[in-house]
N, C-alpha and C positions, 0 to 999 in steps of 0.2 A: 281660034279662040272659041272656048265653049259659053253657052248661054248663062251658065252658072257665073262664069267669071265676069261676064259683061253686067249682070245684074248686082254682083258684088261691087263692083267699081262704080256703078250708079248710085248705089246706095251710099258709098263712102263720099262721093262727090255732093251728095244731098245733105250730109250733116252739116249744120251751119256751125259756124266759129263761135258766135256768140248768141245766146238767146236772152230775149228781153220780153217783158210782159206785155208791153204796148210799144207799137211802132210809132214813136213820136217823131223822129227826124227822117226825112227822106233825103235830106242832102240838097233839096230843091229850095229851101228857104220856108220861113214860117208860115206863109199862105198855103203851101202845099202840105206842110206838116199837119196843119189844121184840118184840111181837107182829108188827108190819110187818117187822121185821127177819127174822124167821124166816120168814115167809111168802115174802118175796123172795130167800131164799138157798138155791138149790137145792143147795148142798154140804151143807146141814143137813137140808132137807126130803126129799130123796129117800132118804137113808139111813133116816130115820125111817119113810117109807113101806114101804120094803123090809123092815125089821125088823118092822114090824106086819103084813105079809103074812105072813112066815114064822111069827110067834107064832100067828096065825090058822090056819094050815096044821098047827100041831102041837097044837092042841087048846085047851080052855078053860083048863085050869090053866096052861100055858105062856102063854097070852094075859094071864091075870091076873098073873102074875108080871112079865111085860114091861111090862104097863100100869104097875105101880108102881114097877119097878126103873129104867126109862129115864128118866123126868122126874126122879126123885130123885137119880139118879147125875148127871144134866144139871146139877142145881143145885148138887150137891157140887163137880163140875168147874168150874163156873162160878165158885163163890165162890173156888176155888183160883186160877183165872184172874185173878181181880181182885186177889188178894194178890201173886201171882207171875206176871206176864204174861211170854208167851213171843214170840219173834220168828219162830217157826216158822209158815210159811204153811199154813194148813189145806187149801189147795186142791191142795197137791202130794200129799197122801195120800188125798184124797177119790176119785179114779178107782179106786184099788185096793179102797177099802172098798165102792164101788158095784158093782164086779166080784165080789167076795167074797158080798155079800148076795145080788145078784142071781142068782149061780150057786146059793146055797143055796135061794133061792125057786124057781128053775127045775127043781131036781131035786127038790124037796119034802123036802128032807132032815128026818128025824125027829130031834128033840132033846127030851131031857127037860126038865121043867119048870125044873129047877135049872140045866141048861146055858142054857136060853133065858134064865134070870134073869141068869147070868154074862155071856152076850152082851150083853144090854141093858144091864148095868152098865158093862161095858168100853166099849161104842159110846157110851154116854150120858156117862161121865166124859170120855172122849177129845173128844168133839164139843162139850161144855160147855166144857171147858178150853180148847180152841183158839178157839172162836167168842168166848168172852168175852175172850181175850188179844187177838183183833183188835179188840175193841169198847173196849179199855182206855182209848183216847184219847176216848172220848166220855163224856157224863155220864149214861149210862143208870143206873148203879149197880144195886143189889139190886133195886129195883122194876123195872128194864128186863129184869134177868135173870128174875124171875119172870114177865115178859110174854113171855119166849122158852119158859119151862117149860110154861107153861099150854096153848099150842097143840100142844106135844110131847105132853102128856097126851090132849088132845082128839082129836087127828090118830090117836094111837095106838089109843085106844078105838074110834073109829068105824072104822077100817080092820080091825083085828082082829075086831071084832064083825061087820062085813060078811062077812069071809071065813068066820067060824064058822056063819054063818046060811045057807051055800050047801049046798043039798041034792043037787045033781046032779053027776054025775063031770065033765061037759064044762065046768062052771063052775069047778071046781078047777083043770082044765087051761087055762082062760083065764087064772087066777091065776098058774099057773106060766109061761105066755107072759108076762106081765106081768113077772115076775121075769127073764126072759130080756132083755126090752127094758131093764131097769134094768141089767143086766149090760152090754148093748150101749152103753148111753149111757156107762157107766163106761169101756169101750174107747174110745170116741169122745173122751172127755175126756181119757183118757191120751194119746192121738195129738195132741190138740190142745196140751197141756201139754209134750209133748215137741217139738213143731214150733217 
C-alpha cells in the first residue's frame, strides 16, 4: 500500500457521520453531559480560568472566597435560568467579559477578598443563568447543572492554588502575560462577533 492510499483511508475514517454544534450528550448521563458541555464551551471556560488566575494573584483569602462563591452563584443562576429562560445570546457579552477579566489579570489588580467574592458572585450568576438558558431546550435538568458546576469548582481550585504556589516574580509575570492573552482573545472574539 502506498502512503497516499493510507492517508486517504485515514481521512475517510475521520469524517464524522453527524455534525452538531454542541456536544450535549456523551451517552454517560446528564452529569457527564453537563461536564462535557462546560469543557467544550470556551465562553464559559475562559472566564472561569481568568477569574481563578485573578483570585490566585490576590492571595489566599480572595482565592478561598472565589472558590466557594463562583460555583454557588453559578448554581443559583442556573436554577433561575431553568425557571425563567432568556433568549439573550451569551456569546454577545462574552468578549467584553474576557477583555475585562484579562485586563484585570494583566495588570494584577489588587482586590480585597470581599470584592473578589462579589466579582465571583456576579460572574457566576450571570454565566450560570445565560448558560442554562441556552440549555433549556435540552433535558440536562438539575443533574446536568451540577455537572457544569463541579468542573467550575475544580478548575477554580486548581488554577488558584497553582498561582498561589508560585514563588518567583517571573512566574507571576507569566500569569500576567496569560491575562493579556485572555484579553486579546476577547478582543479577537469581539472582532469576530462584529464581523
